[in-house]
C-alpha positions as CSV (number, residue, x, y, z in Angstrom):
1,M,62.6,-6.6,276.7
2,R,63.3,-10.6,276.2
3,K,66.7,-11.9,276.2
4,I,67.6,-12.4,272.6
5,V,69.2,-16.2,272.4
6,T,70.7,-17.5,268.7
7,I,70.5,-21.0,268.1
8,E,74.1,-21.3,268.5
9,R,73.9,-19.8,271.6
10,F,71.1,-22.0,272.6
11,I,73.0,-25.2,271.4
12,L,75.7,-24.4,273.1
13,D,74.5,-23.3,276.5
14,N,72.2,-26.7,276.1
15,Q,75.1,-29.2,275.5
16,P,76.3,-31.6,278.1
17,A,79.9,-30.6,279.8
18,H,81.5,-33.6,278.9
19,A,80.8,-32.9,275.7
20,R,83.5,-33.5,272.6
21,G,81.3,-30.5,270.4
22,D,80.4,-33.1,267.1
23,F,76.6,-33.3,268.3
24,T,76.6,-29.2,268.6
25,N,78.2,-28.5,265.4
26,L,76.2,-31.2,263.4
27,L,72.9,-29.1,264.5
28,Y,74.3,-26.1,263.3
29,D,75.1,-27.8,260.1
30,I,71.5,-28.6,259.9
31,A,70.7,-24.7,260.8
32,L,73.0,-23.6,257.9
33,A,71.7,-25.6,255.4
34,A,67.8,-24.5,256.4
35,K,69.0,-20.9,256.1
36,V,70.2,-22.1,252.1
37,I,67.2,-24.2,251.9
38,A,65.0,-21.6,252.8
39,H,66.5,-18.7,250.8
40,Q,66.1,-20.5,247.4
41,T,62.0,-21.1,248.8
42,T,61.2,-17.7,249.2
43,R,62.7,-17.0,245.5
44,A,60.7,-20.1,243.9
45,G,59.1,-17.5,241.6
46,L,61.9,-15.9,240.5
47,V,64.8,-18.2,239.2
48,D,64.4,-21.5,237.3
49,I,63.5,-24.1,240.8
50,L,59.8,-24.3,240.3
51,G,58.9,-27.7,238.5
52,R,60.3,-31.0,237.9
53,A,63.7,-32.1,237.8
54,G,62.8,-34.6,235.0
55,S,64.0,-37.9,237.3
56,V,62.1,-40.0,239.7
57,N,63.2,-40.9,242.8
58,I,62.5,-44.0,245.0
59,Q,59.4,-43.5,246.0
60,G,58.1,-43.5,241.8
61,E,57.3,-39.8,242.3
62,Q,58.8,-37.3,240.2
63,Q,61.3,-35.4,241.5
64,M,61.1,-31.7,242.0
65,K,63.7,-29.3,241.5
66,L,64.0,-27.8,244.9
67,D,63.5,-31.4,245.7
68,V,67.3,-32.1,244.4
69,F,67.9,-29.0,245.4
70,A,68.1,-29.5,249.2
71,D,69.2,-33.1,249.0
72,D,72.3,-32.1,247.5
73,V,72.9,-29.2,249.9
74,I,72.3,-31.3,253.2
75,F,74.4,-33.9,251.7
76,R,77.3,-31.6,251.1
77,L,77.5,-29.7,254.2
78,C,77.3,-32.9,256.1
79,D,79.9,-35.1,254.0
80,H,83.3,-33.4,255.0
81,T,83.0,-32.7,258.6
82,G,84.0,-35.9,260.5
83,R,80.9,-35.8,262.5
84,L,79.1,-38.8,260.8
85,C,79.4,-42.3,259.3
86,V,76.6,-42.4,257.0
87,M,73.7,-40.8,255.8
88,A,70.5,-41.7,254.4
89,S,67.9,-39.2,252.2
90,E,64.2,-39.8,251.4
91,E,65.2,-39.2,248.0
92,R,68.3,-41.7,247.6
93,E,67.6,-45.7,247.2
94,D,70.6,-46.6,249.1
95,I,72.8,-45.3,252.1
96,I,74.7,-42.6,251.5
97,P,78.5,-43.5,252.3
98,I,81.1,-40.8,253.9
99,P,83.3,-40.6,250.7
100,Q,86.8,-42.3,252.1
101,E,88.4,-38.7,252.2
102,F,86.8,-37.5,255.2
103,S,87.0,-38.8,258.6
104,K,84.3,-41.0,260.1
105,G,81.9,-39.4,262.6
106,R,80.3,-41.0,265.3
107,Y,76.6,-39.9,264.4
108,V,73.9,-40.8,261.4
109,L,72.3,-38.5,259.6
110,V,68.5,-39.4,257.7
111,Y,66.4,-36.6,256.3
112,D,63.7,-35.9,253.9
113,P,65.1,-32.9,252.3
114,L,61.8,-31.4,251.3
115,D,58.5,-32.7,252.4
116,G,55.4,-31.6,250.6
117,S,58.0,-29.9,247.5
118,S,55.2,-30.2,245.1
119,N,53.1,-27.6,246.8
120,I,55.7,-25.0,246.2
121,D,54.3,-24.0,242.6
122,V,51.1,-22.7,245.0
123,N,53.2,-21.1,247.6
124,V,52.0,-23.0,250.4
125,S,54.1,-24.1,253.1
126,I,56.9,-27.0,253.0
127,G,59.6,-28.8,254.9
128,T,62.9,-30.7,255.7
129,I,62.6,-33.5,258.4
130,F,65.7,-34.4,259.8
131,S,66.7,-37.4,262.5
132,I,70.1,-37.9,264.2
133,Y,71.3,-41.2,265.2
134,R,74.4,-42.8,267.3
135,C,76.9,-45.1,265.1
136,R,76.2,-48.2,266.5
137,E,79.5,-50.0,265.9
138,W,83.2,-47.3,265.5
139,E,85.1,-49.7,263.8
140,T,83.1,-49.7,260.6
141,R,82.5,-46.7,258.6
142,G,79.1,-46.9,258.7
143,R,76.0,-49.3,257.3
144,L,72.8,-50.2,256.5
145,E,72.4,-50.9,260.2
146,D,72.6,-48.0,261.5
147,C,70.0,-46.4,259.6
148,L,67.6,-48.8,260.7
149,Q,67.2,-47.7,264.2
150,K,63.9,-47.4,266.1
151,G,62.4,-44.0,267.1
152,R,63.5,-44.8,270.5
153,D,66.9,-44.8,269.7
154,L,67.1,-40.9,268.7
155,V,69.2,-38.9,269.9
156,A,67.8,-35.5,268.1
157,A,65.2,-34.5,265.5
158,G,62.7,-31.9,264.2
159,Y,61.6,-30.3,261.0
160,I,62.9,-26.7,259.4
161,L,58.9,-25.0,257.7
162,Y,59.5,-23.0,255.2
163,G,56.4,-20.9,255.3
164,S,55.6,-16.8,256.3
165,S,58.5,-17.0,258.2
166,T,61.3,-19.6,258.4
167,M,60.8,-22.0,261.4
168,L,63.6,-24.3,263.0
169,V,61.8,-27.1,265.3
170,Y,64.1,-29.6,267.1
171,S,64.3,-31.6,270.8
172,T,67.0,-33.6,271.8
173,G,65.1,-35.5,274.0
174,A,65.3,-32.4,276.8
175,G,61.8,-30.9,275.4
176,V,61.0,-29.2,272.3
177,H,62.0,-25.9,271.0
178,G,61.3,-23.5,268.2
179,F,63.4,-20.7,266.1
180,T,62.5,-18.2,263.7
181,L,64.9,-17.0,261.1
182,D,65.3,-13.3,261.2
183,P,65.9,-12.4,257.4
184,D,67.7,-9.2,258.7
185,V,70.0,-10.8,260.7
186,G,70.8,-14.3,258.9
187,E,70.2,-15.9,262.7
188,F,67.8,-18.3,263.9
189,L,66.1,-16.7,267.0
190,L,64.5,-18.3,270.3
191,S,60.8,-17.6,269.8
192,H,59.1,-20.8,270.9
193,P,60.8,-22.0,273.8
194,D,59.7,-25.7,275.9
195,I,56.3,-26.3,273.5
196,M,53.8,-28.7,274.8
197,I,51.3,-29.7,272.9
198,P,47.7,-27.9,273.8
199,E,45.2,-29.3,276.1
200,P,41.8,-29.0,274.9
201,P,42.9,-30.2,271.1
202,R,41.5,-27.6,268.6
203,Y,41.9,-29.9,264.9
204,Y,41.9,-33.1,263.3
205,S,43.9,-33.1,260.1
206,V,42.8,-35.9,257.6
207,N,42.6,-36.2,253.6
208,H,38.7,-36.6,253.4
209,S,38.5,-37.7,250.1
210,Y,39.8,-41.2,251.2
211,F,37.2,-41.8,253.5
212,G,35.6,-44.7,251.6
213,R,39.5,-46.5,251.2
214,W,39.5,-46.6,255.4
215,T,38.4,-49.2,257.6
216,T,35.3,-49.1,259.5
217,G,37.8,-48.3,262.5
218,V,39.2,-45.3,261.1
219,Q,35.6,-43.9,259.3
220,K,34.2,-44.4,262.9
221,Y,37.0,-42.9,264.5
222,V,36.8,-39.4,262.0
223,R,33.0,-39.2,262.9
224,W,33.8,-39.0,266.5
225,L,36.3,-36.2,265.6
226,Q,33.5,-34.8,264.0
227,G,31.4,-35.1,266.6
228,L,28.8,-37.6,265.1
229,D,27.7,-40.7,265.8
230,D,26.5,-39.9,269.6
231,S,30.1,-38.7,269.9
232,D,31.1,-38.4,273.9
233,V,33.4,-35.0,272.7
234,S,32.9,-31.8,271.4
235,P,33.5,-31.7,267.6
236,L,37.0,-30.7,266.0
237,S,37.8,-28.7,263.7
238,E,39.0,-30.3,260.4
239,R,42.2,-28.3,258.8
240,Y,44.3,-29.7,256.1
241,I,47.4,-28.6,254.0
242,G,48.2,-31.6,252.8
243,S,51.9,-30.4,253.3
244,L,52.3,-32.6,256.6
245,V,55.3,-30.0,257.9
246,A,52.9,-27.6,257.9
247,D,50.0,-29.5,259.3
248,F,52.0,-31.3,262.5
249,H,53.5,-28.0,263.1
250,R,50.1,-26.1,263.5
251,N,48.6,-29.0,265.5
252,L,51.5,-29.0,268.2
253,L,51.2,-25.3,268.8
254,R,47.5,-25.6,269.1
255,G,46.3,-28.7,269.9
256,G,44.8,-31.7,267.3
257,V,45.6,-34.8,265.4
258,F,47.2,-35.3,261.9
259,L,46.2,-38.9,260.6
260,Y,47.4,-40.9,257.8
261,P,45.6,-44.1,258.1
262,A,46.1,-47.4,255.9
263,E,44.1,-48.3,253.1
264,A,42.5,-51.3,251.4
265,N,45.1,-51.2,249.1
266,K,47.7,-50.0,251.1
267,L,48.0,-51.6,254.5
268,T,51.0,-50.6,255.5
269,G,50.1,-46.9,254.8
270,K,52.1,-43.8,253.1
271,L,54.4,-42.0,255.7
272,R,57.6,-43.4,255.6
273,L,58.9,-44.6,258.8
274,L,62.4,-43.2,258.8
275,Y,61.7,-40.1,257.6
276,E,58.6,-38.6,258.7
277,A,56.6,-40.9,261.3
278,A,59.3,-41.5,263.7
279,P,61.1,-38.2,264.1
280,L,58.1,-36.3,264.4
281,G,56.4,-38.9,266.9
282,F,59.8,-38.2,268.7
283,L,58.9,-34.7,269.0
284,V,55.3,-35.0,269.5
285,E,56.4,-37.3,272.6
286,Q,58.8,-34.8,273.8
287,A,56.4,-32.1,273.6
288,G,53.5,-34.6,275.7
289,G,51.6,-35.8,272.8
290,Y,51.8,-39.5,271.5
291,A,52.5,-41.1,267.9
292,S,51.0,-44.4,266.9
293,D,50.5,-46.7,263.8
294,G,46.8,-47.5,264.7
295,R,47.9,-50.4,267.1
296,G,51.2,-49.2,269.3
297,P,53.5,-46.3,269.4
298,I,55.4,-45.4,266.3
299,L,58.5,-45.3,268.4
300,D,58.8,-49.2,269.3
301,I,58.7,-50.2,265.4
302,E,61.7,-51.9,264.5
303,P,62.7,-50.6,261.1
304,V,63.4,-53.2,258.2
305,G,64.1,-51.0,254.9
306,L,65.0,-47.6,254.2
307,H,62.0,-46.8,252.9
308,Q,59.7,-48.8,254.8
309,R,56.1,-47.3,255.5
310,V,53.9,-47.0,258.1
311,P,49.9,-45.5,259.0
312,M,50.3,-42.5,261.2
313,F,48.5,-40.8,264.0
314,V,49.8,-38.3,266.0
315,G,48.9,-35.1,268.3
316,N,47.2,-35.4,271.6
317,R,47.7,-38.4,273.4
318,S,44.2,-38.5,274.0
319,L,43.2,-38.7,270.5
320,V,46.0,-40.7,269.3
321,E,44.6,-43.2,271.9
322,K,41.1,-42.8,271.0
323,A,41.9,-44.0,267.5
324,E,43.8,-47.2,268.9
325,A,40.8,-47.8,270.6
326,F,38.3,-47.6,267.9
327,I,40.9,-49.6,265.7
328,R,41.2,-52.0,268.2
329,E,36.9,-52.4,268.3
330,Y,37.0,-53.4,264.9
331,D,40.3,-55.8,264.8
332,M,38.1,-58.0,267.8
333,A,34.9,-57.5,265.6
334,K,36.5,-58.6,262.5
335,E,38.0,-61.5,264.1
336,E,34.9,-62.6,266.2
337,G,32.7,-62.2,262.7
């Protein structure tokens, strides 16, 4: 029988010899938060957790009750440990300082507490996305600048997928590893070691209802994915759930590309750089893939705001680089015209 490896054992076995333990324990704090949130998502139809919370978040979106719950769980499990200098949440307008009564730590936690939560009413998979950076300056308690770091500066990133099973997938820059929650013992067990995005890719994921809003370059690219217009590749199958973590997870394990392009009236795109694009870009590169805004690597973008948005193409490197080629061709034709 294969050796059973818990997430705690895996984290401990893979920490460097000089580690102080703060980073290791922070990862386990996130795993604990995932268990608490998973417990509520699986009971969503049985308790008063569905529906709207009656408030609107910084993105102008109605907050769902489970959004608020997940945000609060992550904050309360991480604010007092002495491992963080500051936090930032997709649900909150400003940075989240560590209360003065608690020690300041060396790390920064940036998270989307519950991506795709509007889908929970119809029992569709949803997820939590998290990023960990180092605090830039030890003397101060935690600043906006600590959160506004490029994806290249990430120490770790990952997501938790709440679906038919609960999975935690993360990377510390040494490969991507997936753990599945065993509800009988209440522990995450290593189920997907050393994930690499497979070749050849099988799927593409995009909301086709926005086709008319895209640039000519993006439209041509999507038709290329479909095997139309004398495409030089076999058509890919379309799979689109509309829940980012679920779409990304499927393509990571099966091969493919997820895209949320800019639109004529949304040139900056929709996805958040800090909370969605950068952490998933970090993961996909660790798995042999690539993430781009259509013109260059997502991980090289310098954030200028907590809720900055970007277009995103993420998946197999060959597919994402092809998207860049179509967009460059359109840009050049536009300039010449």
